[in-house]
C-alpha positions as CSV (number, residue, x, y, z in Angstrom):
1,M,-20.7,13.8,-1.9
2,A,-20.6,13.5,-5.6
3,A,-22.9,10.8,-7.0
4,S,-20.7,9.6,-9.8
5,F,-19.6,6.4,-8.0
6,T,-22.7,6.0,-5.9
7,K,-26.3,4.9,-6.3
8,S,-29.3,5.7,-4.2
9,P,-29.4,3.3,-1.2
10,T,-33.0,2.5,-2.2
11,E,-31.9,1.2,-5.6
12,G,-31.3,-2.5,-6.2
13,K,-33.4,-5.4,-7.3
14,P,-37.0,-4.3,-8.2
15,G,-39.1,-4.3,-5.1
16,R,-36.2,-5.1,-2.9
17,Q,-36.0,-3.1,0.3
18,Y,-32.8,-3.2,2.3
19,P,-32.8,-2.7,6.1
20,V,-30.8,0.1,7.6
21,L,-28.0,-1.4,9.6
22,S,-26.4,0.4,12.5
23,R,-22.7,0.7,13.0
24,R,-23.0,-1.4,16.1
25,E,-24.8,-4.2,14.2
26,I,-22.1,-4.2,11.5
27,E,-19.4,-4.3,14.1
28,A,-21.0,-7.3,15.8
29,M,-21.2,-9.1,12.4
30,I,-17.5,-8.5,11.8
31,A,-16.7,-9.7,15.3
32,E,-18.5,-13.0,14.4
33,G,-16.1,-13.3,11.4
34,A,-18.2,-11.8,8.6
35,H,-16.4,-10.1,5.7
36,V,-18.5,-7.0,5.5
37,F,-17.8,-3.7,3.7
38,I,-19.6,-0.7,2.4
39,L,-20.1,-0.1,-1.3
40,D,-22.3,2.7,-2.7
41,Q,-24.0,3.1,0.8
42,Y,-24.9,-0.6,0.8
43,V,-23.6,-3.2,3.2
44,V,-22.0,-6.1,1.2
45,K,-21.2,-9.4,2.8
46,A,-18.5,-11.2,0.9
47,D,-18.3,-14.5,2.8
48,A,-20.0,-16.5,0.1
49,W,-17.5,-15.6,-2.6
50,I,-14.3,-14.5,-0.9
51,K,-12.6,-17.8,-1.7
52,Y,-13.6,-17.4,-5.3
53,H,-12.4,-13.8,-5.7
54,P,-10.0,-13.7,-8.7
55,G,-7.9,-11.1,-7.0
56,G,-7.5,-13.2,-3.9
57,D,-9.0,-13.1,-0.4
58,K,-6.4,-10.8,1.1
59,A,-7.6,-7.8,-0.9
60,I,-11.1,-8.2,0.5
61,Q,-9.9,-8.7,4.0
62,H,-8.2,-5.3,3.9
63,V,-11.5,-3.5,3.2
64,V,-13.6,-5.2,5.9
65,G,-15.4,-2.6,8.0
66,R,-14.5,0.2,5.5
67,D,-16.3,2.2,2.9
68,A,-14.5,0.7,-0.1
69,T,-16.5,2.4,-2.8
70,D,-13.6,4.2,-4.4
71,E,-11.2,1.2,-4.3
72,I,-13.8,-1.2,-5.8
73,H,-15.0,1.2,-8.5
74,V,-11.6,1.9,-9.9
75,I,-10.2,-1.6,-9.7
76,H,-13.3,-3.7,-10.8
77,S,-15.3,-3.8,-14.0
78,P,-19.0,-2.8,-14.1
79,E,-19.8,-6.5,-14.4
80,A,-18.0,-7.4,-11.3
81,R,-19.6,-4.6,-9.4
82,R,-23.1,-5.8,-10.5
83,M,-22.2,-9.2,-9.2
84,M,-21.4,-7.7,-5.8
85,D,-24.9,-6.2,-5.8
86,R,-26.3,-9.7,-5.3
87,Y,-24.6,-9.9,-1.9
88,R,-26.1,-6.7,-0.3
89,I,-27.5,-7.4,3.1
90,G,-28.5,-3.9,4.1
91,R,-27.7,-0.2,3.7
92,I,-26.4,2.6,5.8
93,E,-27.5,6.2,6.3
94,G,-25.1,9.2,6.3
95,R,-21.4,9.2,6.2
96,W,-19.6,6.0,7.2
97,K,-16.7,6.1,9.6
98,N,-14.3,3.4,8.8
99,F,-13.3,0.6,11.1
100,L,-9.7,-0.7,11.1
101,P,-10.0,-4.1,9.4
102,P,-9.3,-7.2,11.5
103,I,-6.4,-8.2,9.3
104,Q,-4.8,-4.9,10.3
105,G,-5.3,-5.4,14.0
106,G,-8.8,-3.9,14.4
107,K,-10.8,-5.0,17.5
108,F,-14.5,-5.6,17.3
109,R,-17.0,-6.1,20.1
110,P,-19.3,-9.1,20.0
111,R,-23.0,-8.8,20.6
112,G,-23.9,-8.1,24.1
113,V,-20.7,-6.1,24.8
114,E,-21.6,-2.4,24.7
115,S,-18.4,-0.8,25.9
116,E,-14.8,-1.3,25.0
117,E,-13.9,-1.5,28.7
118,E,-16.1,-4.6,29.0
119,Y,-14.3,-6.5,26.3
120,Q,-10.9,-8.0,26.7
121,P,-9.2,-10.1,24.0
122,Q,-9.4,-13.8,24.8
123,K,-5.7,-14.5,24.2
124,P,-2.5,-12.6,23.2
125,V,-1.1,-12.9,19.7
126,K,1.5,-15.6,19.3
127,E,4.9,-14.7,18.0
128,N,4.2,-16.2,14.6
129,A,0.5,-15.6,14.4
130,S,-1.5,-13.0,12.5
131,P,-2.5,-9.9,14.5
132,A,-6.1,-10.5,13.3
133,S,-6.2,-13.8,15.2
134,S,-6.2,-12.1,18.6
135,G,-9.9,-12.2,18.9
136,P,-12.6,-9.8,17.8
137,S,-13.4,-6.4,19.3
138,S,-13.8,-2.9,18.0
139,R,-11.5,0.0,17.5
140,S,-11.9,2.2,14.5
141,P,-8.8,4.5,14.6
142,S,-5.4,3.5,13.2
143,P,-3.1,1.3,15.4
144,V,-0.4,3.9,15.1
145,F,-2.4,7.1,15.0
146,D,-5.6,8.2,16.7
147,Q,-7.3,11.1,15.0
148,E,-9.6,11.9,17.9
149,E,-6.6,12.3,20.2
150,A,-4.5,14.4,17.8
151,E,-4.3,17.2,20.3
152,G,-2.9,14.9,22.9
153,G,-0.5,13.0,20.8
154,L,-0.2,9.4,19.5
155,R,-1.8,6.5,21.3
156,K,0.0,3.2,22.1
157,R,-0.9,0.2,20.0
158,R,-2.7,-2.5,21.8
159,P,-0.2,-4.7,23.7
160,E,-0.7,-7.9,21.7
161,I,0.0,-6.1,18.4
162,A,3.0,-4.4,19.9
163,R,4.5,-7.8,20.7
164,V,4.4,-8.7,17.0
165,D,5.9,-5.6,15.3
166,S,7.4,-3.8,18.3
167,V,5.8,-0.5,17.2
168,T,4.5,1.3,20.2
169,S,3.6,4.8,19.2
170,L,4.3,6.8,22.4
171,S,2.3,9.7,23.6
172,S,3.6,13.1,22.9
173,G,4.6,13.5,26.5
174,D,7.2,10.8,26.2
175,D,10.6,11.8,25.2
176,A,11.7,8.4,23.7
177,E,15.1,9.6,22.6
178,D,16.2,10.6,26.1
179,K,15.3,7.2,27.7
180,P,17.6,4.2,28.0
181,S,16.4,1.5,25.6
182,D,17.6,-1.1,23.1
183,G,17.0,1.4,20.3
184,M,13.3,0.7,19.8
185,A,12.2,3.9,21.4
186,H,14.4,5.7,18.9
187,L,12.6,3.9,16.0
188,D,9.3,4.7,17.6
189,A,10.3,8.4,17.6
190,L,11.0,8.1,13.9
191,T,7.6,6.7,13.3
192,R,6.0,9.7,15.1
193,Q,8.2,12.1,13.1
194,Q,7.1,10.5,9.8
195,I,3.5,10.8,10.7
196,K,3.9,14.4,11.9
197,L,5.8,15.3,8.7
198,D,3.0,13.8,6.5
199,L,0.3,15.6,8.4
200,S,2.2,18.9,7.8
201,I,2.5,18.3,4.1
202,Y,-0.8,16.7,3.1
203,P,-4.4,18.0,3.7
204,P,-5.9,17.4,7.2
205,L,-7.8,14.2,7.9
206,D,-11.0,15.8,9.1
207,P,-14.2,14.5,7.4
208,A,-15.0,17.8,5.6
209,T,-11.6,17.9,3.9
210,Q,-11.4,14.3,3.0
211,D,-15.0,14.3,1.7
212,F,-14.1,17.3,-0.5
213,I,-11.1,15.3,-1.9
214,V,-13.3,12.3,-2.6
215,E,-15.9,14.4,-4.3
216,K,-13.4,16.0,-6.6
217,Y,-11.8,12.7,-7.3
218,R,-15.1,11.2,-8.4
219,Q,-15.7,14.2,-10.6
220,L,-12.3,13.7,-12.1
221,N,-13.2,10.1,-12.9
222,E,-16.3,11.2,-14.7
223,R,-14.3,13.7,-16.7
224,I,-11.8,11.0,-17.6
225,K,-14.6,8.9,-18.9
226,A,-16.1,11.8,-20.8
227,E,-12.8,12.4,-22.6
228,G,-12.6,8.7,-23.6
229,L,-9.4,8.0,-21.6
230,Y,-10.8,4.6,-20.6
231,D,-11.0,3.6,-24.2
232,C,-8.2,1.4,-25.4
233,N,-6.0,2.5,-28.4
234,Y,-5.7,-0.7,-30.3
235,W,-3.5,0.8,-32.9
236,A,-0.9,1.5,-30.1
237,Y,-1.0,-2.2,-29.3
238,A,-0.5,-3.1,-32.9
239,I,2.7,-1.1,-32.7
240,E,3.6,-2.8,-29.5
241,C,3.1,-6.2,-31.0
242,T,5.3,-5.3,-33.9
243,R,8.0,-4.2,-31.6
244,Y,7.8,-7.5,-29.6
245,A,8.0,-9.5,-32.9
246,I,11.1,-7.6,-34.0
247,F,12.9,-8.2,-30.6
248,F,12.1,-11.9,-30.6
249,S,13.0,-12.3,-34.2
250,L,16.4,-10.7,-33.6
251,S,16.9,-13.0,-30.7
252,M,16.2,-16.1,-32.8
253,F,18.3,-14.7,-35.7
254,F,21.4,-14.3,-33.4
255,L,20.7,-17.7,-31.8
256,W,20.6,-19.3,-35.2
257,H,24.0,-17.8,-36.0
258,K,25.3,-18.8,-32.5
259,W,25.8,-15.2,-31.4
260,Y,24.5,-16.2,-28.0
261,F,25.2,-12.9,-26.2
262,F,23.2,-10.8,-28.6
263,S,20.5,-13.4,-28.7
264,A,20.2,-13.3,-24.9
265,V,20.1,-9.5,-24.9
266,F,17.2,-9.3,-27.3
267,L,15.3,-12.1,-25.6
268,G,15.7,-10.1,-22.3
269,V,14.4,-6.9,-24.1
270,F,11.5,-9.0,-25.4
271,W,10.6,-10.0,-21.9
272,H,11.1,-6.5,-20.5
273,Q,8.6,-5.1,-23.0
274,L,6.0,-7.9,-22.6
275,V,5.6,-7.1,-18.9
276,F,3.9,-3.8,-19.7
277,T,1.1,-5.4,-21.7
278,A,0.7,-8.2,-19.1
279,H,0.3,-5.4,-16.5
280,D,-2.4,-3.8,-18.7
281,A,-4.2,-7.1,-19.2
282,G,-4.1,-7.8,-15.4
283,H,-6.0,-4.6,-14.8
284,M,-8.5,-5.2,-17.6
285,G,-7.1,-2.3,-19.5
286,I,-7.1,-3.8,-23.0
287,T,-10.6,-5.2,-23.8
288,H,-12.1,-4.4,-20.3
289,N,-13.5,-8.0,-20.4
290,F,-12.3,-10.0,-17.4
291,Q,-11.9,-13.4,-19.1
292,V,-10.5,-12.0,-22.4
293,D,-7.9,-9.8,-20.7
294,T,-7.0,-12.6,-18.3
295,V,-6.3,-15.0,-21.1
296,I,-4.2,-12.3,-22.9
297,G,-2.3,-11.8,-19.7
298,I,-1.7,-15.5,-19.1
299,I,-0.5,-16.0,-22.7
300,I,2.0,-13.2,-22.3
301,A,3.1,-13.8,-18.7
302,D,3.0,-17.6,-18.4
303,F,3.4,-18.9,-22.0
304,L,6.0,-16.3,-23.2
305,G,7.5,-15.1,-19.9
306,G,7.3,-18.0,-17.4
307,L,5.6,-15.8,-14.8
308,S,2.2,-16.4,-13.1
309,L,-0.4,-13.7,-13.9
310,G,-2.6,-15.2,-11.1
311,W,0.2,-14.7,-8.5
312,W,0.7,-11.1,-9.8
313,K,-3.0,-10.3,-9.5
314,R,-3.2,-11.6,-5.9
315,N,-0.1,-9.7,-4.9
316,H,-0.9,-6.6,-6.9
317,N,-4.5,-6.1,-5.8
318,V,-3.4,-6.0,-2.1
319,H,-0.6,-3.5,-3.1
320,H,-3.2,-1.2,-4.7
321,I,-5.3,-1.1,-1.5
322,V,-2.6,-0.9,1.2
323,T,0.2,0.8,-0.8
324,N,3.5,1.2,1.0
325,S,2.2,-0.2,4.3
326,P,5.2,-2.1,5.8
327,E,3.0,-4.7,7.5
328,H,0.6,-5.3,4.6
329,D,2.0,-4.4,1.2
330,P,3.9,-7.3,-0.4
331,D,5.4,-5.0,-3.0
332,I,7.7,-3.5,-0.3
333,E,8.2,-6.6,1.8
334,H,11.6,-7.8,0.6
335,M,13.4,-8.9,3.8
336,P,16.2,-9.8,4.2
337,F,17.4,-7.9,1.2
338,F,15.7,-4.5,1.4
339,A,14.0,-2.4,4.0
340,I,12.6,0.9,2.9
341,S,11.3,1.9,6.4
342,H,12.9,1.7,9.8
343,R,9.9,-0.3,10.9
344,F,11.3,-3.3,9.1
345,L,14.0,-3.3,11.8
346,Q,11.4,-4.4,14.4
347,N,10.5,-7.9,13.3
348,L,7.2,-6.9,11.6
349,Y,4.5,-9.4,11.0
350,S,3.5,-9.6,7.3
351,T,-0.3,-10.1,6.9
352,Y,0.2,-11.1,3.3
353,Y,2.9,-13.8,3.8
354,E,1.5,-14.6,7.3
355,K,4.9,-14.7,8.9
356,V,7.2,-12.5,10.9
357,M,9.8,-10.7,8.7
358,K,12.7,-11.3,11.0
359,F,15.5,-8.7,11.3
360,D,18.0,-11.5,11.6
361,A,21.7,-11.9,10.8
362,A,21.1,-12.1,7.1
363,A,18.9,-9.0,7.1
364,K,21.4,-7.1,9.2
365,F,24.1,-7.8,6.7
366,F,22.1,-7.0,3.5
367,I,20.3,-3.9,4.9
368,S,23.6,-2.4,6.1
369,L,24.7,-2.4,2.5
370,Q,21.4,-2.2,0.7
371,H,22.0,1.2,-0.8
372,R,25.2,-0.2,-2.4
373,L,23.7,-3.6,-3.4
374,Y,20.4,-2.2,-4.7
375,Y,21.1,-2.6,-8.4
376,I,23.1,-5.8,-8.0
377,I,20.2,-7.5,-6.1
378,L,17.7,-6.4,-8.7
379,L,19.7,-8.2,-11.3
380,F,18.3,-11.4,-9.9
381,G,14.7,-10.1,-9.6
382,R,13.3,-12.3,-12.4
383,F,14.5,-15.5,-10.6
384,N,12.6,-14.5,-7.5
385,L,9.5,-14.0,-9.6
386,Y,9.8,-17.6,-10.9
387,R,9.9,-18.8,-7.3
388,L,6.8,-16.8,-6.3
389,S,4.9,-17.9,-9.4
390,W,5.5,-21.6,-8.8
391,M,4.6,-21.2,-5.1
392,Y,1.3,-19.7,-6.1
393,I,0.4,-22.3,-8.8
394,L,1.6,-25.4,-7.0
395,G,0.4,-24.2,-3.6
396,G,-3.1,-23.6,-4.9
397,Q,-3.2,-20.0,-3.6
398,G,-5.7,-19.0,-6.3
399,P,-9.4,-19.6,-6.3
400,R,-10.3,-23.3,-6.7
401,K,-13.9,-22.6,-7.7
402,G,-15.7,-19.8,-9.5
403,I,-15.1,-17.9,-12.7
404,A,-11.3,-17.9,-12.3
405,A,-10.8,-21.5,-11.2
406,W,-9.8,-22.7,-14.6
407,H,-7.0,-20.1,-14.9
408,R,-4.8,-22.3,-12.7
409,W,-4.8,-25.1,-15.3
410,L,-4.1,-22.7,-18.1
411,E,-1.2,-21.2,-16.1
412,L,0.2,-24.7,-15.5
413,A,0.0,-25.4,-19.2
414,G,1.7,-22.0,-19.8
415,Q,4.5,-22.8,-17.4
416,V,5.2,-26.2,-19.1
417,F,5.1,-24.5,-22.5
418,F,7.6,-21.8,-21.4
419,W,10.1,-24.1,-19.9
420,Y,9.8,-26.4,-23.0
421,W,10.6,-23.6,-25.5
422,F,13.1,-21.7,-23.4
423,G,14.6,-24.3,-21.0
424,Y,14.6,-27.2,-23.4
425,G,14.4,-25.7,-26.9
426,I,16.9,-22.8,-26.4
427,L,19.1,-23.5,-23.4
428,Y,19.5,-27.3,-23.9
429,R,19.0,-27.9,-27.6
430,S,20.2,-24.8,-29.3
431,I,23.3,-23.9,-27.2
432,D,26.5,-26.0,-27.5
433,N,28.0,-26.0,-24.0
434,N,27.2,-25.4,-20.4
435,A,29.3,-22.2,-20.1
436,S,27.3,-20.6,-23.0
437,R,24.1,-21.9,-21.5
438,L,24.9,-20.2,-18.1
439,M,25.9,-17.0,-19.9
440,Y,22.7,-17.0,-21.9
441,L,20.5,-17.6,-18.8
442,I,22.2,-14.8,-16.8
443,V,22.4,-12.2,-19.6
444,S,18.8,-12.7,-20.7
445,H,17.5,-12.3,-17.2
446,F,19.8,-9.5,-16.2
447,V,18.6,-7.4,-19.2
448,T,15.1,-7.3,-17.6
449,T,16.5,-5.4,-14.5
450,P,15.1,-2.0,-15.6
451,V,11.5,-3.3,-15.0
452,H,12.4,-4.1,-11.4
453,V,14.0,-0.6,-11.0
454,Q,10.9,1.0,-12.5
455,I,8.6,-0.9,-10.1
456,T,10.5,-0.1,-7.0
457,L,11.3,3.5,-8.1
458,S,7.7,4.6,-7.7
459,H,7.3,3.5,-4.1
460,F,10.6,2.9,-2.3
461,A,11.2,6.6,-1.8
462,M,7.7,7.6,-0.8
463,S,6.0,7.6,2.6
464,T,5.4,4.4,4.6
465,A,3.6,6.2,7.4
466,D,0.1,5.1,8.6
467,L,-2.2,8.0,8.8
468,G,-5.1,6.0,9.9
469,V,-8.5,4.9,8.6
470,D,-9.7,8.5,8.0
471,E,-7.4,9.1,5.1
472,S,-9.2,9.0,1.7
473,F,-8.2,6.6,-1.0
474,P,-7.0,9.2,-3.5
475,Q,-4.9,11.0,-0.9
476,R,-3.3,7.8,0.3
477,M,-2.4,6.8,-3.3
478,L,-0.8,10.2,-4.0
479,R,1.1,10.2,-0.7
480,T,2.7,6.8,-1.3
481,T,3.4,6.9,-5.0
482,M,5.6,9.0,-7.3
483,D,5.6,9.5,-11.1
484,V,8.7,9.6,-13.2
485,D,9.1,12.5,-15.7
486,C,10.5,11.5,-19.1
487,P,10.1,12.7,-22.7
488,E,7.3,11.2,-24.7
489,W,9.5,9.3,-27.0
490,L,10.8,7.2,-24.1
491,D,7.3,6.1,-23.1
492,F,7.9,2.7,-24.8
493,F,10.9,2.1,-22.5
494,H,9.0,2.8,-19.3
495,G,5.8,1.1,-20.5
496,G,3.4,3.3,-18.5
497,L,5.2,2.4,-15.2
498,Q,6.4,6.0,-15.1
499,F,2.9,7.1,-14.4
500,Q,2.4,5.0,-11.3
501,A,0.6,7.7,-9.2
502,I,-1.9,8.2,-12.0
503,H,-2.2,4.5,-12.4
504,H,-2.9,4.0,-8.7
505,L,-5.7,6.5,-8.9
506,F,-7.2,4.9,-12.0
507,P,-5.8,1.4,-12.5
508,R,-8.0,0.4,-15.5
509,I,-7.0,3.3,-17.7
510,P,-4.9,1.9,-20.6
511,R,-1.3,2.9,-20.3
512,H,-1.3,4.7,-23.7
513,N,-3.7,7.2,-22.2
514,L,-1.9,7.8,-19.0
515,R,0.2,10.7,-20.3
516,K,-3.1,12.4,-21.5
517,T,-4.5,11.8,-18.0
518,Q,-1.5,13.4,-16.3
519,R,-2.7,17.0,-16.9
520,L,-6.1,16.3,-15.4
521,V,-4.5,14.7,-12.3
522,Q,-2.2,17.6,-11.8
523,E,-5.2,20.0,-12.0
524,F,-7.0,17.8,-9.4
525,C,-4.0,17.9,-7.1
526,N,-3.7,21.6,-7.3
527,E,-7.4,22.0,-6.5
528,V,-7.5,19.8,-3.4
529,G,-4.0,20.7,-2.2
530,I,-2.3,17.3,-2.5
531,P,1.3,17.4,-3.6
532,Y,1.9,15.5,-6.8
533,A,5.3,13.8,-6.7
534,L,7.0,14.0,-10.0
535,Y,10.8,13.3,-10.4
536,G,13.1,12.7,-13.2
537,F,14.5,9.2,-13.6
538,V,17.9,10.1,-12.2
539,D,16.5,12.1,-9.4
540,G,14.0,9.4,-8.5
541,N,16.8,6.9,-8.3
542,K,18.7,9.2,-6.1
543,K,15.8,9.4,-3.8
544,V,15.5,5.6,-3.6
545,I,19.2,5.2,-2.8
546,G,18.9,8.0,-0.2
547,T,16.0,6.2,1.5
548,L,17.8,2.9,1.5
549,A,20.9,4.6,2.9
550,E,18.9,6.3,5.7
551,V,17.4,3.0,6.8
552,A,20.8,1.4,6.7
553,R,22.0,4.2,9.0
554,Q,19.1,3.6,11.4
555,A,20.0,-0.1,11.4
556,A,23.6,0.9,12.4
557,I,22.2,3.1,15.2
558,L,20.0,0.3,16.4
559,K,22.9,-2.1,16.4
560,K,25.0,0.4,18.4
561,C,22.3,0.8,21.0
562,Q,21.9,-2.9,21.4
563,T,25.6,-3.4,21.7
564,M,25.8,-0.7,24.4
565,L,22.9,-2.2,26.2
566,A,24.6,-5.6,26.2
567,R,27.7,-4.1,27.7
568,G,25.7,-2.1,30.3
569,E,26.9,1.2,28.8
570,L,23.6,2.6,27.6
571,G,22.8,4.3,30.8
572,H,26.0,6.3,30.6
573,A,25.7,7.1,26.9
574,H,24.5,10.7,27.5
């Protein structure tokens, strides 16, 4: 393995010797509720600061029992990583084989239980409870896919998890499509087909192959550093700020002359452009200082845009770790309006929102038409972001203590400021009548729709299959994310979001350097044999619409199966 991300396991505080912890000991600690992960060959226990983590507790929960070296290095600053060094409790020797984290349904054996057969979960998962609450025991492979049994097929998920999300990956000997059912077996067969397709396209999951990918990925990171691509181009931000000032000034100019429509358009364009810099600040891509970039992000997102940067960080960090996972990634959990995978038709439990995403009457209606309603629904995307922002701030979902605790109060001040200047100053005081106020509100918010299209574009058409805990971080990011090809002069419009695959590999690279990084990433993909998904904007949209239409078709098939079952006709369907 390359040493670019790693330190010698004997390094640390002067004179400090860390004990070697066995896999079984770490498993028992996790069974007792400890939040333990591997970083640079050290065992880190996060219990003391998980509630204070600026990126939220969910992100940490998704790396419990895993070697999270790559994820942590590319997402966190060197200062944050040094802070984590204080919480080392031991070290490991050799290659670490990942556990499935408890939040994802992993089972861990308590002390004194030496075989899986001896341990039985204490109680089944309730219909509205988290899969992780079923009781600790151990099982390292994926709940859908078991690498050790690849020759024999897919293993069934443990019964209590299957009750929540209805995904029971059948063995290869089962012919689900030929069995009478309510349509679930058909959906299970689709899950198997997705996994099989990805396994045929992407490099194999054996340790040697995945270690080679990780080694080359870490070498690529060092090369990016050497070429100065982590360095921020402040002149580019000066140009950005000039553009923002022009758009806002034009909005105020037209507002002064009571040309409300044009004022609303330019205010929407102003918000659309601001999002890109807030995104950079949230990833510490501007000054690379946590507090400074966070304040910049809050000023942009909360004070000028009315959106919570803290909510975005909590949501976005999880998205970067479990990208495109239907059960875990909040960025693709948009029930009842959208379902980008057939698995959403099975009442999946969201570990982020901690509730079942029901495939109810409303979902059946919207999903049956989602490929036709896609752009219409996205018109209202900004209103939903207001809702999520206020739920985060008023619900106290962010850290109450630690270095980020004061951000909540700054965000509250920002929200009050925003609704004063926009809600009171513009909508109420500067516009003459209610009809014009409504028009101004709708137009200014609808103009920001391209941002929502760009965000969904990079993931909605990509794989949602779970290939298990053996898949490396770089392969998973490239398998679940696409880039959008566009001429360089249009980069200001896309704001760096067209390079989402590159961004997912290296989130802290400033967006003005992503185009320069693209060539290096393409060379890396060619070397390790991972397909690099790159589509034009129109073709990418076609792929998204095609994915939505396919899931709508599967929903229709499921409805037909359930109707036939209710009529007692399914047994004669063949």
